[in-house]
C-alpha positions as CSV (number, residue, x, y, z in Angstrom):
1,M,-70.6,65.0,6.2
2,R,-69.7,64.4,2.6
3,R,-71.6,67.5,1.5
4,T,-68.4,69.5,2.2
5,L,-67.9,71.2,-1.1
6,L,-66.2,74.5,-2.0
7,S,-69.3,75.5,-3.8
8,G,-71.2,75.1,-0.5
9,L,-68.7,77.3,1.3
10,L,-69.1,80.0,-1.3
11,L,-72.9,79.8,-1.0
12,G,-72.4,80.3,2.8
13,L,-70.2,83.3,2.0
14,A,-73.0,84.8,0.0
15,A,-75.3,84.2,2.9
16,L,-73.0,86.3,5.0
17,G,-73.5,89.2,2.7
18,T,-70.4,89.1,0.5
19,A,-70.5,88.3,-3.2
20,P,-68.3,85.3,-3.8
21,V,-66.1,84.6,-6.7
22,V,-67.7,82.0,-8.9
23,A,-66.0,78.6,-8.5
24,Q,-66.4,75.6,-10.7
25,N,-64.5,73.0,-8.6
26,T,-66.1,70.9,-5.9
27,V,-63.1,70.1,-3.7
28,P,-64.1,69.3,-0.1
29,V,-62.6,71.2,2.8
30,T,-61.4,68.9,5.5
31,F,-61.2,69.9,9.2
32,M,-58.6,68.0,11.1
33,T,-59.2,67.7,14.8
34,A,-58.1,64.9,17.1
35,G,-59.2,61.5,18.5
36,D,-61.9,60.3,20.8
37,G,-61.7,61.7,24.3
38,S,-59.8,64.8,23.1
39,A,-60.9,68.4,23.5
40,F,-60.2,69.2,19.8
41,L,-62.8,66.7,18.4
42,P,-66.0,68.0,20.1
43,Y,-64.8,71.6,19.6
44,G,-64.3,70.9,15.8
45,E,-67.7,69.1,15.7
46,G,-69.3,72.2,17.3
47,V,-67.7,74.5,14.8
48,A,-68.8,72.3,11.9
49,A,-72.4,72.2,13.2
50,Y,-72.4,76.0,13.7
51,L,-71.0,76.6,10.2
52,A,-73.7,74.3,8.7
53,T,-76.4,76.6,10.1
54,K,-74.7,79.4,8.0
55,G,-74.7,77.2,4.9
56,I,-71.0,76.4,5.1
57,H,-70.2,72.7,5.2
58,I,-66.9,71.2,6.2
59,E,-65.8,67.6,6.8
60,I,-64.5,66.5,10.2
61,K,-61.6,64.2,10.2
62,K,-60.2,62.6,13.4
63,S,-56.4,62.7,13.8
64,G,-53.5,62.4,16.2
65,G,-53.8,66.1,17.1
66,S,-51.8,69.2,16.5
67,N,-48.7,67.8,15.0
68,E,-50.5,65.7,12.5
69,N,-52.9,68.5,11.7
70,L,-50.1,71.0,11.1
71,S,-48.4,68.7,8.6
72,A,-51.7,67.9,6.9
73,V,-52.6,71.6,6.6
74,D,-49.1,72.4,5.3
75,A,-49.5,69.8,2.6
76,S,-53.1,70.5,1.5
77,P,-54.7,73.8,0.3
78,M,-58.2,72.4,1.2
79,T,-57.4,71.3,4.7
80,I,-57.9,73.3,7.9
81,G,-57.1,72.1,11.4
82,T,-56.9,72.7,15.1
83,A,-53.5,73.5,16.4
84,F,-51.7,74.1,19.7
85,M,-49.6,77.2,19.1
86,A,-46.5,75.8,20.8
87,S,-46.7,73.0,18.2
88,A,-47.2,75.6,15.5
89,Y,-43.9,77.3,16.7
90,E,-42.1,74.0,16.1
91,A,-43.8,73.6,12.8
92,V,-42.8,77.0,11.4
93,S,-39.3,76.9,12.9
94,G,-38.5,73.3,11.8
95,T,-37.8,72.2,15.4
96,G,-39.2,69.7,17.8
97,F,-41.6,67.3,16.0
98,A,-40.9,69.1,12.7
99,A,-37.1,69.0,13.1
100,G,-35.5,69.7,9.7
101,R,-38.7,70.6,7.8
102,K,-40.2,74.0,8.2
103,H,-43.9,74.1,7.6
104,E,-44.0,77.3,5.4
105,N,-47.6,77.0,4.2
106,V,-49.5,77.2,7.5
107,R,-51.6,80.3,8.3
108,A,-53.8,81.3,11.3
109,L,-57.6,81.7,10.9
110,F,-59.1,82.2,14.3
111,P,-58.5,81.6,18.1
112,M,-60.0,78.6,19.9
113,Y,-59.1,78.6,23.6
114,E,-56.1,78.4,25.9
115,T,-54.6,74.9,26.7
116,S,-52.8,74.0,29.9
117,F,-51.4,70.6,31.0
118,Q,-52.1,68.6,34.2
119,V,-51.7,65.0,35.5
120,A,-54.4,62.7,37.0
121,T,-53.6,59.8,39.3
122,L,-55.6,57.6,41.6
123,R,-55.3,58.9,45.2
124,K,-54.5,55.4,46.4
125,S,-51.4,55.3,44.2
126,G,-49.7,57.9,46.4
127,L,-48.5,59.8,43.4
128,H,-49.0,63.5,43.6
129,S,-46.0,65.2,41.9
130,L,-44.1,65.1,38.7
131,A,-40.9,63.8,40.4
132,E,-42.8,60.8,41.7
133,L,-43.6,59.6,38.2
134,D,-40.1,58.3,37.7
135,G,-40.4,54.8,36.3
136,K,-44.2,54.9,36.3
137,K,-46.5,54.3,33.3
138,V,-47.9,57.6,32.1
139,G,-50.5,58.0,29.4
140,V,-49.6,61.0,27.2
141,G,-52.1,60.9,24.3
142,P,-51.3,60.0,20.7
143,A,-47.8,59.0,19.7
144,R,-45.6,62.0,18.7
145,G,-48.5,64.4,19.6
146,P,-47.9,67.7,21.4
147,A,-48.9,66.3,24.8
148,E,-46.2,63.6,24.5
149,G,-43.7,66.2,23.4
150,F,-44.4,68.6,26.3
151,F,-44.5,65.8,28.8
152,R,-41.0,64.6,27.7
153,A,-39.8,68.2,28.2
154,A,-41.3,68.3,31.7
155,A,-39.8,64.9,32.5
156,E,-36.4,66.0,31.4
157,V,-36.4,69.1,33.6
158,A,-37.6,66.9,36.5
159,H,-34.9,64.4,35.9
160,I,-37.2,61.4,35.7
161,K,-37.6,58.5,33.2
162,P,-41.3,57.5,33.1
163,V,-42.7,54.8,30.8
164,I,-44.6,56.6,28.0
165,V,-48.0,55.1,27.0
166,N,-49.7,56.3,23.9
167,G,-53.4,56.2,22.9
168,D,-56.6,58.3,22.6
169,P,-57.3,60.3,25.8
170,A,-60.6,58.4,26.4
171,A,-58.8,55.0,26.3
172,L,-56.1,56.3,28.6
173,S,-58.6,57.5,31.1
174,R,-60.0,54.0,31.3
175,Q,-56.6,52.6,31.7
176,V,-55.9,54.8,34.7
177,L,-59.3,53.9,36.2
178,D,-58.5,50.2,35.7
179,G,-55.1,50.5,37.2
180,E,-53.3,49.6,33.9
181,I,-51.3,52.8,33.9
182,D,-50.2,55.0,36.8
183,A,-51.1,58.5,35.5
184,L,-52.6,60.4,32.7
185,W,-51.0,63.6,31.4
186,Q,-53.1,65.7,29.1
187,G,-53.5,69.3,27.9
188,A,-56.7,71.1,26.8
189,V,-59.0,73.8,27.8
190,V,-59.5,73.6,31.6
191,P,-60.9,71.5,33.1
192,V,-59.3,69.0,30.8
193,P,-62.1,66.5,29.7
194,S,-60.1,63.3,30.1
195,L,-58.9,64.3,33.5
196,V,-62.4,65.2,34.5
197,E,-63.4,61.7,33.5
198,V,-60.9,60.2,35.9
199,A,-61.7,62.6,38.8
200,S,-65.4,62.2,38.4
201,Q,-65.4,58.4,38.6
202,T,-63.0,57.7,41.4
203,D,-61.0,59.2,44.2
204,A,-58.3,60.9,42.2
205,I,-55.7,63.7,42.4
206,V,-55.0,66.2,39.6
207,F,-51.7,68.0,39.9
208,G,-49.3,70.1,37.8
209,L,-45.6,71.1,38.2
210,S,-43.6,72.9,40.8
211,D,-42.5,76.5,40.4
212,A,-39.0,75.4,39.5
213,E,-40.3,72.8,37.0
214,V,-42.5,75.4,35.3
215,A,-39.6,77.9,35.0
216,A,-37.3,75.2,33.6
217,V,-39.9,74.2,30.9
218,L,-40.5,77.8,29.9
219,A,-36.8,78.3,29.5
220,K,-36.7,75.4,27.1
221,L,-40.0,76.2,25.3
222,P,-40.4,80.0,25.0
223,A,-43.8,79.7,23.1
224,L,-45.3,78.6,26.4
225,S,-46.4,80.7,29.4
226,A,-47.0,80.0,33.1
227,T,-50.6,79.4,34.3
228,T,-52.5,78.6,37.5
229,I,-55.6,76.5,37.9
230,P,-57.8,77.6,40.8
231,P,-59.0,75.2,43.6
232,G,-62.3,73.5,42.8
233,T,-61.6,73.2,39.1
234,Y,-61.5,69.4,39.5
235,K,-63.5,67.2,41.9
236,G,-61.6,66.9,45.1
237,Q,-59.0,69.7,44.2
238,T,-58.4,71.8,47.3
239,A,-55.2,73.7,46.2
240,E,-54.2,75.6,43.1
241,I,-52.4,73.8,40.4
242,K,-49.4,75.4,38.6
243,S,-48.5,74.5,35.1
244,F,-47.8,75.9,31.6
245,S,-50.1,76.8,28.7
246,A,-50.5,78.2,25.2
247,W,-53.3,79.2,22.9
248,N,-54.9,77.0,20.2
249,F,-55.9,78.3,16.8
250,V,-57.7,76.9,13.8
251,V,-55.1,77.1,11.0
252,A,-55.3,76.8,7.2
253,N,-53.0,76.4,4.2
254,K,-51.9,79.7,2.6
255,D,-53.5,78.6,-0.6
256,L,-57.0,78.0,0.8
257,P,-59.1,80.4,-1.3
258,D,-59.3,83.8,0.3
259,E,-63.1,83.8,0.0
260,V,-63.4,80.5,1.9
261,A,-61.0,81.6,4.7
262,Y,-62.9,84.8,5.0
263,A,-66.3,83.1,5.1
264,I,-65.2,80.6,7.8
265,T,-63.5,83.2,10.0
266,K,-66.4,85.7,9.8
267,A,-69.1,83.1,10.4
268,V,-67.3,81.6,13.5
269,L,-66.3,84.9,15.0
270,S,-69.7,86.4,14.5
271,A,-71.2,84.1,17.0
272,T,-72.6,86.3,19.8
273,D,-72.2,83.5,22.5
274,P,-69.7,81.0,21.2
275,K,-69.9,79.0,24.4
276,S,-73.5,78.1,23.8
277,Q,-73.6,78.4,20.0
278,I,-70.5,76.5,19.1
279,Y,-69.3,74.4,22.1
280,P,-68.8,75.0,25.9
281,T,-65.0,75.3,25.5
282,A,-65.4,78.0,22.8
283,A,-65.7,80.9,25.2
284,G,-62.3,82.2,23.9
285,T,-63.3,81.9,20.3
286,R,-63.6,85.7,19.8
287,A,-62.0,88.1,17.4
288,A,-60.3,90.1,20.2
289,N,-58.3,87.0,21.1
290,A,-56.6,86.9,17.7
291,A,-53.9,89.0,19.2
292,N,-52.8,85.9,21.2
293,N,-51.2,84.5,18.1
294,R,-47.6,85.6,17.9
295,I,-46.4,82.5,16.0
296,L,-48.1,82.3,12.6
297,P,-48.9,84.8,9.9
298,F,-52.7,85.2,9.4
299,H,-54.4,84.0,6.2
300,P,-55.2,87.0,4.0
301,G,-58.9,86.0,4.0
302,A,-58.9,86.0,7.8
303,M,-57.0,89.3,7.9
304,R,-59.8,90.9,5.8
305,F,-62.3,90.1,8.5
306,Y,-60.1,91.4,11.3
307,R,-59.6,94.7,9.4
308,E,-63.4,95.0,9.0
309,V,-64.0,94.7,12.7
310,G,-61.0,96.8,13.8
311,I,-58.9,94.1,15.4
312,A,-55.2,95.0,15.5
313,L,-53.1,91.9,14.7
314,P,-49.5,91.4,16.0
315,T,-46.6,92.1,13.6
316,L,-44.8,88.9,13.0
């Protein structure tokens, strides 16, 4: 996808009915997502494919997920990325993974979907609660990624010391199935793809946190909220699962040209059925869900689109 040029984006803008500013440079726009087996990667690929039908070309780049994406976007005007908003809170406040360095250049473009976290284990392991993971090997996704950060917070409130195992979700799913690790913790749109992979291939249990554990995590991380996953979401799941969640947004650098930010935002949010036109997890990719961002300022180009369609944005 090396055809990802700013000139191509501006041509796409023209196709959307807006006269672009003439640009002479041909700097590519990179779209940071995540690794194999993640939810971000296929979502990003779906967005890129949909934008290509509108004459807008962007280049997908795999990454370690939200934390890496936020840092890359903060550093590069021509980079956009997928981001978990609880990670975005750490980025802009200079806490958590971004301790000591506020990411002041990150802006929101459009909503993706809501992410919540669960755990998968093999039924034969006898593990079915967070407290029972003490001393166990738990896969948590890429090193220093948001899934690891939120698992460490959950482990702290549960007073357990599991063995952290890093890697792409797809690889960690295989390790659970092969008995190399005891559990897999992941967060994504529900049902979480890597957990579905485990549950669909063997007799597995998917579980979350207790009420007390959820409350304790929310007290530590105010950007999160409580969520419930109904029975039947995963194969073999007979009871509801309680956990925590937050929204994901596509973000951009504040210096991404306004015309480009507007073109991308308008094209994506003009999809009449994002679930079928973009990707199955994109049901929440709608303009009305922009109000779920209470962490980041919106990019001026994106704000222009929301004004046009009458969407009231939160005051930050």
